[in-house]
Backbone and ligand atoms as CSV (ligand in chain L), in Angstrom:
chain,resi,resn,atom,element,x,y,z
A,1,MET,N,N,-5.444,-2.194,17.939
A,1,MET,CA,C,-6.625,-1.361,17.654
A,1,MET,C,C,-6.963,-1.475,16.162
A,2,SER,N,N,-8.203,-1.696,15.858
A,2,SER,CA,C,-8.582,-1.786,14.451
A,2,SER,C,C,-9.323,-0.525,14.039
A,3,ALA,N,N,-8.947,-0.017,12.869
A,3,ALA,CA,C,-9.569,1.214,12.379
A,3,ALA,C,C,-10.759,0.912,11.484
A,4,ASN,N,N,-11.064,-0.331,11.272
A,4,ASN,CA,C,-12.003,-0.863,10.271
A,4,ASN,C,C,-12.736,0.124,9.350
A,5,THR,N,N,-12.241,0.196,8.121
A,5,THR,CA,C,-12.733,1.177,7.154
A,5,THR,C,C,-13.685,0.572,6.112
A,6,ILE,N,N,-14.114,-0.678,6.317
A,6,ILE,CA,C,-14.931,-1.348,5.289
A,6,ILE,C,C,-16.190,-0.532,4.962
A,7,ALA,N,N,-16.934,-0.140,5.995
A,7,ALA,CA,C,-18.192,0.584,5.750
A,7,ALA,C,C,-17.924,1.944,5.110
A,8,ASP,N,N,-16.903,2.645,5.587
A,8,ASP,CA,C,-16.560,3.965,5.010
A,8,ASP,C,C,-16.273,3.834,3.529
A,9,ASN,N,N,-15.485,2.830,3.172
A,9,ASN,CA,C,-15.103,2.677,1.766
A,9,ASN,C,C,-16.300,2.389,0.881
A,10,ARG,N,N,-17.241,1.581,1.392
A,10,ARG,CA,C,-18.433,1.274,0.587
A,10,ARG,C,C,-19.201,2.540,0.235
A,11,HIS,N,N,-19.198,3.510,1.173
A,11,HIS,CA,C,-19.953,4.741,0.932
A,11,HIS,C,C,-19.185,5.782,0.129
A,12,ARG,N,N,-17.896,5.617,0.036
A,12,ARG,CA,C,-17.099,6.657,-0.633
A,12,ARG,C,C,-17.313,6.697,-2.135
A,13,HIS,N,N,-17.369,5.532,-2.765
A,13,HIS,CA,C,-17.553,5.495,-4.223
A,13,HIS,C,C,-18.597,4.458,-4.544
A,14,ASN,N,N,-19.563,4.863,-5.333
A,14,ASN,CA,C,-20.553,3.894,-5.787
A,14,ASN,C,C,-20.037,3.262,-7.078
A,15,LEU,N,N,-19.669,2.012,-6.987
A,15,LEU,CA,C,-19.036,1.348,-8.138
A,15,LEU,C,C,-20.042,0.534,-8.947
A,16,GLU,N,N,-21.315,0.596,-8.516
A,16,GLU,CA,C,-22.326,-0.299,-9.103
A,16,GLU,C,C,-22.500,-0.138,-10.611
A,17,ALA,N,N,-22.481,1.102,-11.083
A,17,ALA,CA,C,-22.750,1.341,-12.498
A,17,ALA,C,C,-21.540,1.033,-13.381
A,18,MET,N,N,-20.404,0.701,-12.760
A,18,MET,CA,C,-19.181,0.536,-13.552
A,18,MET,C,C,-18.975,-0.931,-13.933
A,19,THR,N,N,-18.317,-1.158,-15.035
A,19,THR,CA,C,-18.025,-2.541,-15.435
A,19,THR,C,C,-16.568,-2.891,-15.152
A,20,GLU,N,N,-15.714,-1.870,-15.122
A,20,GLU,CA,C,-14.320,-2.103,-14.773
A,20,GLU,C,C,-13.710,-0.820,-14.200
A,21,ILE,N,N,-12.676,-1.013,-13.392
A,21,ILE,CA,C,-12.049,0.114,-12.683
A,21,ILE,C,C,-10.545,-0.129,-12.661
A,22,TRP,N,N,-9.775,0.952,-12.718
A,22,TRP,CA,C,-8.328,0.831,-12.533
A,22,TRP,C,C,-8.002,1.006,-11.062
A,23,LEU,N,N,-7.142,0.133,-10.563
A,23,LEU,CA,C,-6.660,0.183,-9.185
A,23,LEU,C,C,-5.162,0.410,-9.238
A,24,PHE,N,N,-4.636,1.308,-8.390
A,24,PHE,CA,C,-3.182,1.500,-8.313
A,24,PHE,C,C,-2.659,0.825,-7.058
A,25,GLY,N,N,-1.647,-0.007,-7.210
A,25,GLY,CA,C,-1.015,-0.682,-6.067
A,25,GLY,C,C,0.411,-0.213,-5.907
A,26,TYR,N,N,0.835,-0.014,-4.660
A,26,TYR,CA,C,2.195,0.474,-4.391
A,26,TYR,C,C,2.893,-0.299,-3.281
A,27,GLY,N,N,2.159,-1.118,-2.537
A,27,GLY,CA,C,2.737,-1.836,-1.395
A,27,GLY,C,C,2.599,-3.335,-1.594
A,28,SER,N,N,1.903,-3.981,-0.667
A,28,SER,CA,C,1.762,-5.444,-0.794
A,28,SER,C,C,1.012,-5.824,-2.067
A,29,LEU,N,N,0.260,-4.876,-2.622
A,29,LEU,CA,C,-0.453,-5.178,-3.883
A,29,LEU,C,C,0.521,-5.395,-5.049
A,30,LEU,N,N,1.805,-5.075,-4.849
A,30,LEU,CA,C,2.790,-5.314,-5.907
A,30,LEU,C,C,3.293,-6.754,-5.906
A,31,TYR,N,N,3.227,-7.420,-4.749
A,31,TYR,CA,C,3.777,-8.788,-4.718
A,31,TYR,C,C,2.753,-9.840,-4.303
A,32,LYS,N,N,1.592,-9.416,-3.810
A,32,LYS,CA,C,0.560,-10.397,-3.453
A,32,LYS,C,C,-0.721,-10.023,-4.195
A,33,ILE,N,N,-0.853,-10.574,-5.387
A,33,ILE,CA,C,-1.993,-10.217,-6.240
A,33,ILE,C,C,-2.997,-11.364,-6.133
A,34,ASP,N,N,-3.840,-11.281,-5.099
A,34,ASP,CA,C,-4.761,-12.377,-4.782
A,34,ASP,C,C,-6.189,-12.047,-5.239
A,35,PHE,N,N,-6.286,-11.433,-6.430
A,35,PHE,CA,C,-7.592,-11.042,-6.970
A,35,PHE,C,C,-7.502,-11.126,-8.490
A,36,PRO,N,N,-8.643,-11.334,-9.162
A,36,PRO,CA,C,-8.602,-11.448,-10.617
A,36,PRO,C,C,-8.305,-10.112,-11.300
A,37,VAL,N,N,-7.378,-10.144,-12.246
A,37,VAL,CA,C,-6.923,-8.933,-12.941
A,37,VAL,C,C,-7.211,-9.071,-14.435
A,38,LEU,N,N,-7.831,-8.060,-15.023
A,38,LEU,CA,C,-8.121,-8.081,-16.462
A,38,LEU,C,C,-6.895,-7.638,-17.263
A,39,GLU,N,N,-6.150,-6.712,-16.659
A,39,GLU,CA,C,-4.961,-6.165,-17.331
A,39,GLU,C,C,-4.077,-5.528,-16.270
A,40,GLN,N,N,-2.783,-5.638,-16.451
A,40,GLN,CA,C,-1.836,-5.061,-15.490
A,40,GLN,C,C,-0.798,-4.234,-16.233
A,41,ARG,N,N,-0.547,-3.006,-15.754
A,41,ARG,CA,C,0.435,-2.144,-16.423
A,41,ARG,C,C,1.270,-1.407,-15.389
A,42,LYS,N,N,2.522,-1.133,-15.732
A,42,LYS,CA,C,3.336,-0.276,-14.860
A,42,LYS,C,C,2.742,1.132,-14.908
A,43,ALA,N,N,2.694,1.772,-13.760
A,43,ALA,CA,C,2.082,3.107,-13.710
A,43,ALA,C,C,2.664,3.886,-12.529
A,44,SER,N,N,2.399,5.184,-12.509
A,44,SER,CA,C,2.801,6.004,-11.355
A,44,SER,C,C,1.733,7.017,-11.012
A,45,VAL,N,N,1.845,7.543,-9.800
A,45,VAL,CA,C,0.945,8.620,-9.380
A,45,VAL,C,C,1.798,9.785,-8.889
A,46,ARG,N,N,1.392,10.971,-9.251
A,46,ARG,CA,C,2.136,12.185,-8.914
A,46,ARG,C,C,1.749,12.705,-7.530
A,47,HIS,N,N,2.734,13.297,-6.845
A,47,HIS,CA,C,2.557,13.978,-5.556
A,47,HIS,C,C,2.302,13.023,-4.396
A,48,TRP,N,N,2.716,11.765,-4.530
A,48,TRP,CA,C,2.622,10.814,-3.418
A,48,TRP,C,C,3.973,10.114,-3.253
A,49,VAL,N,N,4.321,9.780,-1.996
A,49,VAL,CA,C,5.501,8.943,-1.733
A,49,VAL,C,C,5.119,7.806,-0.795
A,50,ARG,N,N,5.841,6.664,-0.943
A,50,ARG,CA,C,5.644,5.516,-0.046
A,50,ARG,C,C,6.304,5.800,1.299
A,51,ARG,N,N,5.613,5.474,2.393
A,51,ARG,CA,C,6.210,5.592,3.725
A,51,ARG,C,C,5.707,4.459,4.622
A,52,PHE,N,N,6.608,3.896,5.432
A,52,PHE,CA,C,6.206,2.862,6.403
A,52,PHE,C,C,5.671,3.552,7.659
A,53,TRP,N,N,4.586,4.247,7.507
A,53,TRP,CA,C,4.018,5.056,8.594
A,53,TRP,C,C,2.667,4.529,9.065
A,54,GLN,N,N,2.212,3.400,8.514
A,54,GLN,CA,C,0.925,2.863,8.945
A,54,GLN,C,C,1.164,1.661,9.857
A,55,GLY,N,N,0.455,1.640,10.981
A,55,GLY,CA,C,0.570,0.508,11.897
A,55,GLY,C,C,-0.197,-0.690,11.352
A,56,SER,N,N,0.289,-1.888,11.659
A,56,SER,CA,C,-0.422,-3.100,11.240
A,56,SER,C,C,-0.717,-3.959,12.459
A,57,HIS,N,N,-2.007,-3.980,12.812
A,57,HIS,CA,C,-2.441,-4.766,13.972
A,57,HIS,C,C,-3.048,-6.088,13.544
A,58,ASP,N,N,-3.301,-6.208,12.233
A,58,ASP,CA,C,-4.067,-7.363,11.760
A,58,ASP,C,C,-3.302,-8.263,10.801
A,59,HIS,N,N,-2.292,-7.751,10.118
A,59,HIS,CA,C,-1.552,-8.572,9.143
A,59,HIS,C,C,-0.110,-8.847,9.579
A,60,ARG,N,N,0.624,-7.792,9.882
A,60,ARG,CA,C,2.071,-7.935,10.129
A,60,ARG,C,C,2.449,-7.570,11.557
A,61,GLY,N,N,1.437,-7.605,12.444
A,61,GLY,CA,C,1.663,-7.335,13.852
A,61,GLY,C,C,0.403,-7.733,14.595
A,62,THR,N,N,0.341,-7.368,15.847
A,62,THR,CA,C,-0.843,-7.676,16.661
A,62,THR,C,C,-1.280,-6.382,17.357
A,63,PRO,N,N,-2.491,-6.368,17.956
A,63,PRO,CA,C,-2.911,-5.145,18.655
A,63,PRO,C,C,-1.910,-4.724,19.738
A,64,ASP,N,N,-1.278,-5.673,20.401
A,64,ASP,CA,C,-0.322,-5.342,21.464
A,64,ASP,C,C,1.041,-4.940,20.909
A,65,ALA,N,N,1.389,-5.488,19.768
A,65,ALA,CA,C,2.711,-5.217,19.184
A,65,ALA,C,C,2.543,-4.993,17.681
A,66,PRO,N,N,2.017,-3.829,17.300
A,66,PRO,CA,C,1.774,-3.575,15.871
A,66,PRO,C,C,3.054,-3.502,15.056
A,67,GLY,N,N,2.937,-3.968,13.817
A,67,GLY,CA,C,4.045,-3.801,12.883
A,67,GLY,C,C,3.874,-2.496,12.124
A,68,ARG,N,N,4.662,-2.350,11.060
A,68,ARG,CA,C,4.541,-1.155,10.199
A,68,ARG,C,C,4.431,-1.605,8.755
A,69,VAL,N,N,3.479,-0.997,8.038
A,69,VAL,CA,C,3.294,-1.287,6.620
A,69,VAL,C,C,3.221,0.044,5.865
A,70,LEU,N,N,3.143,-0.069,4.554
A,70,LEU,CA,C,3.206,1.151,3.750
A,70,LEU,C,C,1.889,1.887,3.655
A,71,THR,N,N,2.008,3.182,3.561
A,71,THR,CA,C,0.915,4.001,3.091
A,71,THR,C,C,1.521,5.022,2.127
A,72,LEU,N,N,0.682,5.849,1.537
A,72,LEU,CA,C,1.175,6.946,0.714
A,72,LEU,C,C,1.008,8.244,1.483
A,73,VAL,N,N,1.994,9.120,1.359
A,73,VAL,CA,C,1.968,10.425,1.999
A,73,VAL,C,C,2.125,11.470,0.897
A,74,GLU,N,N,1.358,12.543,1.000
A,74,GLU,CA,C,1.425,13.572,-0.041
A,74,GLU,C,C,2.752,14.313,-0.006
A,75,GLU,N,N,3.382,14.481,-1.167
A,75,GLU,CA,C,4.608,15.256,-1.277
A,75,GLU,C,C,4.635,15.867,-2.668
A,76,GLN,N,N,4.459,17.161,-2.715
A,76,GLN,CA,C,4.386,17.863,-4.007
A,76,GLN,C,C,5.608,17.571,-4.862
A,77,GLY,N,N,5.382,17.265,-6.113
A,77,GLY,CA,C,6.474,17.075,-7.061
A,77,GLY,C,C,7.013,15.655,-7.109
A,78,SER,N,N,6.664,14.815,-6.125
A,78,SER,CA,C,7.177,13.441,-6.112
A,78,SER,C,C,6.350,12.540,-7.014
A,79,LEU,N,N,6.933,11.385,-7.322
A,79,LEU,CA,C,6.244,10.415,-8.174
A,79,LEU,C,C,6.370,9.055,-7.495
A,80,CYS,N,N,5.266,8.362,-7.320
A,80,CYS,CA,C,5.323,7.008,-6.758
A,80,CYS,C,C,5.048,6.012,-7.875
A,81,GLN,N,N,6.016,5.110,-8.082
A,81,GLN,CA,C,5.870,4.100,-9.142
A,81,GLN,C,C,5.256,2.831,-8.581
A,82,GLY,N,N,4.329,2.269,-9.327
A,82,GLY,CA,C,3.664,1.048,-8.866
A,82,GLY,C,C,3.047,0.317,-10.035
A,83,LEU,N,N,1.947,-0.348,-9.774
A,83,LEU,CA,C,1.252,-1.092,-10.830
A,83,LEU,C,C,-0.195,-0.653,-10.904
A,84,ALA,N,N,-0.712,-0.603,-12.119
A,84,ALA,CA,C,-2.140,-0.342,-12.321
A,84,ALA,C,C,-2.786,-1.661,-12.730
A,85,PHE,N,N,-3.899,-1.981,-12.070
A,85,PHE,CA,C,-4.637,-3.202,-12.374
A,85,PHE,C,C,-6.028,-2.816,-12.859
A,86,ARG,N,N,-6.407,-3.336,-14.018
A,86,ARG,CA,C,-7.799,-3.137,-14.466
A,86,ARG,C,C,-8.591,-4.309,-13.910
A,87,VAL,N,N,-9.620,-3.985,-13.105
A,87,VAL,CA,C,-10.366,-5.044,-12.398
A,87,VAL,C,C,-11.871,-4.801,-12.522
A,88,GLU,N,N,-12.626,-5.846,-12.214
A,88,GLU,CA,C,-14.081,-5.678,-12.126
A,88,GLU,C,C,-14.421,-5.120,-10.749
A,89,PRO,N,N,-15.518,-4.365,-10.641
A,89,PRO,CA,C,-15.821,-3.695,-9.372
A,89,PRO,C,C,-15.962,-4.644,-8.175
A,90,GLY,N,N,-16.406,-5.877,-8.437
A,90,GLY,CA,C,-16.586,-6.846,-7.344
A,90,GLY,C,C,-15.307,-7.103,-6.570
A,91,VAL,N,N,-14.163,-6.871,-7.199
A,91,VAL,CA,C,-12.863,-7.097,-6.564
A,91,VAL,C,C,-12.697,-6.205,-5.320
A,92,PHE,N,N,-13.375,-5.066,-5.317
A,92,PHE,CA,C,-13.203,-4.126,-4.205
A,92,PHE,C,C,-13.794,-4.642,-2.889
A,93,GLU,N,N,-14.706,-5.600,-2.991
A,93,GLU,CA,C,-15.216,-6.197,-1.746
A,93,GLU,C,C,-14.062,-6.905,-1.021
A,94,HIS,N,N,-13.306,-7.663,-1.800
A,94,HIS,CA,C,-12.136,-8.356,-1.248
A,94,HIS,C,C,-11.068,-7.347,-0.792
A,95,LEU,N,N,-10.813,-6.342,-1.629
A,95,LEU,CA,C,-9.755,-5.379,-1.309
A,95,LEU,C,C,-10.113,-4.544,-0.082
A,96,ASP,N,N,-11.386,-4.145,0.038
A,96,ASP,CA,C,-11.802,-3.362,1.212
A,96,ASP,C,C,-11.563,-4.165,2.492
A,97,HIS,N,N,-11.775,-5.474,2.399
A,97,HIS,CA,C,-11.540,-6.325,3.574
A,97,HIS,C,C,-10.038,-6.420,3.848
A,98,ARG,N,N,-9.282,-6.638,2.797
A,98,ARG,CA,C,-7.820,-6.771,2.949
A,98,ARG,C,C,-7.183,-5.484,3.498
A,99,GLU,N,N,-7.686,-4.334,3.084
A,99,GLU,CA,C,-7.092,-3.036,3.449
A,99,GLU,C,C,-7.882,-2.348,4.571
A,100,LYS,N,N,-8.593,-3.127,5.358
A,100,LYS,CA,C,-9.577,-2.532,6.293
A,100,LYS,C,C,-8.961,-1.818,7.495
A,101,ASN,N,N,-7.687,-2.078,7.775
A,101,ASN,CA,C,-7.099,-1.490,8.981
A,101,ASN,C,C,-6.607,-0.061,8.723
A,102,GLY,N,N,-7.563,0.822,8.405
A,102,GLY,CA,C,-7.220,2.244,8.304
A,102,GLY,C,C,-7.146,2.823,6.905
A,103,TYR,N,N,-7.203,1.991,5.871
A,103,TYR,CA,C,-7.048,2.508,4.503
A,103,TYR,C,C,-8.377,2.952,3.905
A,104,LEU,N,N,-8.363,4.124,3.286
A,104,LEU,CA,C,-9.534,4.618,2.558
A,104,LEU,C,C,-9.207,4.708,1.076
A,105,ARG,N,N,-10.220,4.430,0.270
A,105,ARG,CA,C,-10.033,4.563,-1.186
A,105,ARG,C,C,-9.988,6.034,-1.585
A,106,HIS,N,N,-9.053,6.383,-2.451
A,106,HIS,CA,C,-8.958,7.744,-3.003
A,106,HIS,C,C,-8.928,7.641,-4.523
A,107,CYS,N,N,-9.419,8.682,-5.194
A,107,CYS,CA,C,-9.303,8.760,-6.650
A,107,CYS,C,C,-7.944,9.366,-6.989
A,108,ALA,N,N,-7.356,8.898,-8.063
A,108,ALA,CA,C,-6.069,9.458,-8.484
A,108,ALA,C,C,-5.936,9.316,-9.989
A,109,THR,N,N,-5.068,10.152,-10.557
A,109,THR,CA,C,-4.738,10.018,-11.979
A,109,THR,C,C,-3.544,9.090,-12.105
A,110,LEU,N,N,-3.732,8.011,-12.843
A,110,LEU,CA,C,-2.667,7.014,-13.027
A,110,LEU,C,C,-1.955,7.310,-14.344
A,111,LEU,N,N,-0.630,7.446,-14.264
A,111,LEU,CA,C,0.167,7.771,-15.454
A,111,LEU,C,C,0.868,6.514,-15.945
A,112,PHE,N,N,0.692,6.198,-17.214
A,112,PHE,CA,C,1.356,5.037,-17.796
A,112,PHE,C,C,2.647,5.481,-18.488
A,113,ALA,N,N,3.529,4.516,-18.684
A,113,ALA,CA,C,4.851,4.834,-19.244
A,113,ALA,C,C,4.757,5.450,-20.644
A,114,ASP,N,N,3.749,5.080,-21.418
A,114,ASP,CA,C,3.659,5.581,-22.802
A,114,ASP,C,C,2.988,6.955,-22.889
A,115,GLY,N,N,2.756,7.595,-21.740
A,115,GLY,CA,C,2.192,8.938,-21.745
A,115,GLY,C,C,0.675,8.959,-21.587
A,116,GLU,N,N,0.050,7.785,-21.727
A,116,GLU,CA,C,-1.408,7.726,-21.501
A,116,GLU,C,C,-1.699,7.895,-20.023
A,117,GLN,N,N,-2.895,8.295,-19.691
A,117,GLN,CA,C,-3.306,8.351,-18.287
A,117,GLN,C,C,-4.772,7.990,-18.134
A,118,THR,N,N,-5.133,7.600,-16.904
A,118,THR,CA,C,-6.526,7.253,-16.646
A,118,THR,C,C,-6.838,7.541,-15.182
A,119,GLU,N,N,-8.104,7.620,-14.851
A,119,GLU,CA,C,-8.476,7.800,-13.447
A,119,GLU,C,C,-8.585,6.428,-12.781
A,120,GLY,N,N,-8.238,6.344,-11.524
A,120,GLY,CA,C,-8.312,5.070,-10.823
A,120,GLY,C,C,-8.456,5.272,-9.332
A,121,LEU,N,N,-8.424,4.178,-8.603
A,121,LEU,CA,C,-8.539,4.230,-7.145
A,121,LEU,C,C,-7.262,3.675,-6.514
A,122,LEU,N,N,-6.922,4.209,-5.357
A,122,LEU,CA,C,-5.822,3.645,-4.573
A,122,LEU,C,C,-6.197,3.727,-3.102
A,123,TYR,N,N,-5.514,2.946,-2.285
A,123,TYR,CA,C,-5.795,2.908,-0.848
A,123,TYR,C,C,-4.738,3.702,-0.086
A,124,VAL,N,N,-5.208,4.647,0.737
A,124,VAL,CA,C,-4.308,5.467,1.551
A,124,VAL,C,C,-4.775,5.427,3.005
A,125,ALA,N,N,-3.818,5.245,3.916
A,125,ALA,CA,C,-4.110,5.357,5.351
A,125,ALA,C,C,-3.460,6.651,5.829
A,126,ASP,N,N,-4.249,7.580,6.356
A,126,ASP,CA,C,-3.654,8.856,6.760
A,126,ASP,C,C,-3.608,8.983,8.280
A,127,GLU,N,N,-3.153,10.144,8.743
A,127,GLU,CA,C,-2.892,10.320,10.179
A,127,GLU,C,C,-4.167,10.312,11.018
A,128,ASN,N,N,-5.333,10.348,10.373
A,128,ASN,CA,C,-6.584,10.350,11.134
A,128,ASN,C,C,-7.099,8.949,11.465
A,129,ASN,N,N,-6.388,7.915,11.039
A,129,ASN,CA,C,-6.899,6.573,11.354
A,129,ASN,C,C,-6.261,6.040,12.631
A,130,ALA,N,N,-7.014,5.174,13.311
A,130,ALA,CA,C,-6.610,4.708,14.637
A,130,ALA,C,C,-5.329,3.877,14.631
A,131,ALA,N,N,-4.986,3.319,13.478
A,131,ALA,CA,C,-3.794,2.462,13.418
A,131,ALA,C,C,-2.537,3.220,12.960
A,132,TRP,N,N,-2.659,4.521,12.776
A,132,TRP,CA,C,-1.539,5.346,12.277
A,132,TRP,C,C,-0.313,5.208,13.190
A,133,ALA,N,N,0.848,4.982,12.595
A,133,ALA,CA,C,2.082,4.882,13.392
A,133,ALA,C,C,2.910,6.159,13.272
A,134,GLY,N,N,2.878,6.795,12.092
A,134,GLY,CA,C,3.534,8.090,11.937
A,134,GLY,C,C,5.016,8.002,11.611
A,135,PRO,N,N,5.621,9.194,11.377
A,135,PRO,CA,C,7.031,9.236,10.996
A,135,PRO,C,C,7.949,8.757,12.122
A,136,ALA,N,N,9.065,8.208,11.751
A,136,ALA,CA,C,10.115,7.816,12.708
A,136,ALA,C,C,11.389,7.650,11.889
A,137,SER,N,N,12.529,7.552,12.582
A,137,SER,CA,C,13.792,7.382,11.852
A,137,SER,C,C,13.818,6.000,11.198
A,138,ILE,N,N,14.672,5.854,10.188
A,138,ILE,CA,C,14.826,4.563,9.496
A,138,ILE,C,C,15.210,3.475,10.516
A,139,THR,N,N,16.100,3.810,11.443
A,139,THR,CA,C,16.543,2.832,12.447
A,139,THR,C,C,15.377,2.361,13.313
A,140,ARG,N,N,14.556,3.302,13.765
A,140,ARG,CA,C,13.413,2.918,14.630
A,140,ARG,C,C,12.382,2.122,13.860
A,141,ILE,N,N,12.125,2.543,12.616
A,141,ILE,CA,C,11.153,1.802,11.791
A,141,ILE,C,C,11.653,0.370,11.591
A,142,ALA,N,N,12.938,0.229,11.248
A,142,ALA,CA,C,13.494,-1.112,10.992
A,142,ALA,C,C,13.444,-1.960,12.255
A,143,ARG,N,N,13.716,-1.361,13.405
A,143,ARG,CA,C,13.685,-2.111,14.664
A,143,ARG,C,C,12.285,-2.632,14.967
A,144,GLN,N,N,11.294,-1.768,14.760
A,144,GLN,CA,C,9.901,-2.177,15.015
A,144,GLN,C,C,9.486,-3.297,14.055
A,145,ILE,N,N,9.893,-3.141,12.790
A,145,ILE,CA,C,9.548,-4.156,11.782
A,145,ILE,C,C,10.212,-5.488,12.124
A,146,LYS,N,N,11.465,-5.455,12.514
A,146,LYS,CA,C,12.215,-6.671,12.858
A,146,LYS,C,C,11.522,-7.434,13.980
A,147,ALA,N,N,10.916,-6.689,14.916
A,147,ALA,CA,C,10.340,-7.319,16.109
A,147,ALA,C,C,8.896,-7.770,15.898
A,148,SER,N,N,8.307,-7.489,14.736
A,148,SER,CA,C,6.862,-7.709,14.584
A,148,SER,C,C,6.528,-8.907,13.723
A,149,VAL,N,N,5.472,-9.581,14.132
A,149,VAL,CA,C,4.935,-10.706,13.363
A,149,VAL,C,C,3.429,-10.742,13.594
A,150,GLY,N,N,2.682,-11.119,12.568
A,150,GLY,CA,C,1.217,-11.158,12.693
A,150,GLY,C,C,0.646,-12.310,11.893
A,151,PRO,N,N,-0.684,-12.364,11.746
A,151,PRO,CA,C,-1.318,-13.472,11.038
A,151,PRO,C,C,-0.820,-13.652,9.600
A,152,SER,N,N,-0.344,-12.591,8.940
A,152,SER,CA,C,0.155,-12.737,7.559
A,152,SER,C,C,1.644,-13.055,7.511
A,153,GLY,N,N,2.266,-13.174,8.679
A,153,GLY,CA,C,3.687,-13.538,8.710
A,153,GLY,C,C,4.566,-12.434,9.276
A,154,ARG,N,N,5.893,-12.619,9.076
A,154,ARG,CA,C,6.863,-11.672,9.640
A,154,ARG,C,C,6.755,-10.325,8.935
A,155,ASN,N,N,6.799,-9.277,9.715
A,155,ASN,CA,C,6.744,-7.922,9.157
A,155,ASN,C,C,7.934,-7.701,8.212
A,156,GLU,N,N,9.069,-8.265,8.584
A,156,GLU,CA,C,10.279,-8.127,7.771
A,156,GLU,C,C,10.044,-8.639,6.342
A,157,ASP,N,N,9.265,-9.711,6.205
A,157,ASP,CA,C,9.038,-10.286,4.874
A,157,ASP,C,C,8.266,-9.327,3.969
A,158,TYR,N,N,7.391,-8.511,4.579
A,158,TYR,CA,C,6.664,-7.495,3.788
A,158,TYR,C,C,7.688,-6.583,3.102
A,159,VAL,N,N,8.696,-6.145,3.866
A,159,VAL,CA,C,9.701,-5.215,3.315
A,159,VAL,C,C,10.561,-5.911,2.263
A,160,LEU,N,N,11.023,-7.116,2.581
A,160,LEU,CA,C,11.948,-7.804,1.671
A,160,LEU,C,C,11.256,-8.155,0.350
A,161,LYS,N,N,10.001,-8.616,0.442
A,161,LYS,CA,C,9.271,-8.962,-0.789
A,161,LYS,C,C,8.990,-7.710,-1.609
A,162,LEU,N,N,8.641,-6.652,-0.917
A,162,LEU,CA,C,8.354,-5.408,-1.624
A,162,LEU,C,C,9.609,-4.876,-2.324
A,163,ALA,N,N,10.743,-4.887,-1.613
A,163,ALA,CA,C,11.991,-4.387,-2.201
A,163,ALA,C,C,12.354,-5.230,-3.424
A,164,ASP,N,N,12.172,-6.534,-3.342
A,164,ASP,CA,C,12.445,-7.416,-4.500
A,164,ASP,C,C,11.533,-7.059,-5.664
A,165,ALA,N,N,10.250,-6.818,-5.345
A,165,ALA,CA,C,9.291,-6.474,-6.412
A,165,ALA,C,C,9.699,-5.151,-7.067
A,166,LEU,N,N,10.091,-4.162,-6.265
A,166,LEU,CA,C,10.493,-2.863,-6.826
A,166,LEU,C,C,11.692,-3.040,-7.766
A,167,ARG,N,N,12.650,-3.845,-7.332
A,167,ARG,CA,C,13.829,-4.088,-8.186
A,167,ARG,C,C,13.429,-4.786,-9.478
A,168,ALA,N,N,12.512,-5.752,-9.353
A,168,ALA,CA,C,12.082,-6.503,-10.547
A,168,ALA,C,C,11.436,-5.570,-11.581
A,169,PHE,N,N,10.791,-4.505,-11.092
A,169,PHE,CA,C,10.164,-3.547,-12.017
A,169,PHE,C,C,11.109,-2.394,-12.377
A,170,ASP,N,N,12.346,-2.444,-11.838
A,170,ASP,CA,C,13.315,-1.375,-12.087
A,170,ASP,C,C,12.904,-0.063,-11.441
A,171,TYR,N,N,12.284,-0.139,-10.283
A,171,TYR,CA,C,11.852,1.069,-9.580
A,171,TYR,C,C,12.859,1.399,-8.475
A,172,GLU,N,N,13.028,2.672,-8.222
A,172,GLU,CA,C,13.888,3.176,-7.147
A,172,GLU,C,C,13.001,3.639,-6.002
A,173,ASP,N,N,13.358,3.342,-4.774
A,173,ASP,CA,C,12.651,3.935,-3.636
A,173,ASP,C,C,13.584,3.911,-2.432
A,174,GLU,N,N,14.223,5.039,-2.167
A,174,GLU,CA,C,15.250,5.097,-1.144
A,174,GLU,C,C,14.684,4.799,0.250
A,175,HIS,N,N,13.456,5.221,0.516
A,175,HIS,CA,C,12.842,4.943,1.827
A,175,HIS,C,C,12.773,3.422,2.051
A,176,VAL,N,N,12.253,2.714,1.065
A,176,VAL,CA,C,12.102,1.251,1.199
A,176,VAL,C,C,13.473,0.581,1.229
A,177,PHE,N,N,14.369,0.983,0.325
A,177,PHE,CA,C,15.659,0.296,0.246
A,177,PHE,C,C,16.518,0.571,1.489
A,178,SER,N,N,16.378,1.745,2.099
A,178,SER,CA,C,17.190,1.996,3.299
A,178,SER,C,C,16.666,1.179,4.484
A,179,ILE,N,N,15.357,0.950,4.543
A,179,ILE,CA,C,14.821,0.089,5.607
A,179,ILE,C,C,15.257,-1.362,5.356
A,180,GLU,N,N,15.238,-1.772,4.102
A,180,GLU,CA,C,15.709,-3.124,3.765
A,180,GLU,C,C,17.166,-3.296,4.207
A,181,ARG,N,N,18.007,-2.293,3.892
A,181,ARG,CA,C,19.426,-2.378,4.277
A,181,ARG,C,C,19.584,-2.482,5.785
A,182,ALA,N,N,18.788,-1.682,6.519
A,182,ALA,CA,C,18.876,-1.703,7.988
A,182,ALA,C,C,18.463,-3.084,8.521
A,183,LEU,N,N,17.444,-3.685,7.914
A,183,LEU,CA,C,16.993,-5.001,8.360
A,183,LEU,C,C,18.058,-6.066,8.103
A,184,LEU,N,N,18.684,-5.986,6.938
A,184,LEU,CA,C,19.651,-7.017,6.545
A,184,LEU,C,C,20.990,-6.863,7.257
A,185,SER,N,N,21.245,-5.652,7.798
A,185,SER,CA,C,22.553,-5.444,8.444
A,185,SER,C,C,22.520,-5.825,9.935
A,186,GLU,N,N,21.358,-6.159,10.450
A,186,GLU,CA,C,21.270,-6.496,11.898
A,186,GLU,C,C,21.716,-7.925,12.172
L,1,SIN,C1,C,-1.108,-1.145,-1.705
L,1,SIN,O1,O,-0.308,-2.072,-1.776
L,1,SIN,O2,O,-1.400,-0.481,-2.732
L,1,SIN,C2,C,-1.815,-0.805,-0.433
L,1,SIN,C3,C,-1.028,-0.994,0.797
L,1,SIN,C4,C,-0.681,-2.414,1.103
L,1,SIN,O3,O,-1.563,-3.289,1.064
L,1,SIN,O4,O,0.494,-2.694,1.398
C-alpha cells in the first residue's frame, strides 16, 4: 500500500521565496546523501526518538511483504542526533519523491554542537499514514527486517548501514543497535 505524500508535502510549506533551507536527516539520509548539499553539520532535535515503526512497501519491502524503516516518534525530553544539511529548495522535489511512502515534512529546531540553533525541516511518518507498521518487540522487528527485500535492496542493509553511520558520528541509539545485534545474531 502506498501512502503517497508528494502532493501533501508540496502544500505544507511554500519554499518558493527561500534561497536555502536546513534539512535534518536521521535515517537513510545519514548514509545515502544523493542530493546536492551546501553545508553539512552534526545536529540534533529535541523530543524525538528514532523508531523502526514505518512500513516500507517501495524501498525495503514490497506491498505484499513490507519491510520496516525509521521514522521519528515524539518523546518528551529525548534527543535525536543526526545531520543537518543546508540545501537549495529545489532539493525537496527529489526528497519528497524519495520519502513519499507516508512521510510528511515538519518544522523543527535544529541544535548544533556549538550551541547555535536554526529552524529546519525533517520528514516524519506518523500513525495516520497507510504504510504505518507501529510498535513491536525488537525480536519481531528484526525478524520482519531479516525477511524483507525491496527495490532499494535488503531491509537488513538499511539497519547495518545506519548503525555504521551512527558509530562513525559517535552517536548512541539503543533502539537501532539492539535491532542490529538481533540481526547479526541470527
Ligand atoms: C531520514 O533519513 O531523515 C528520513 C527517513 C529515511 O529516509 O530513512
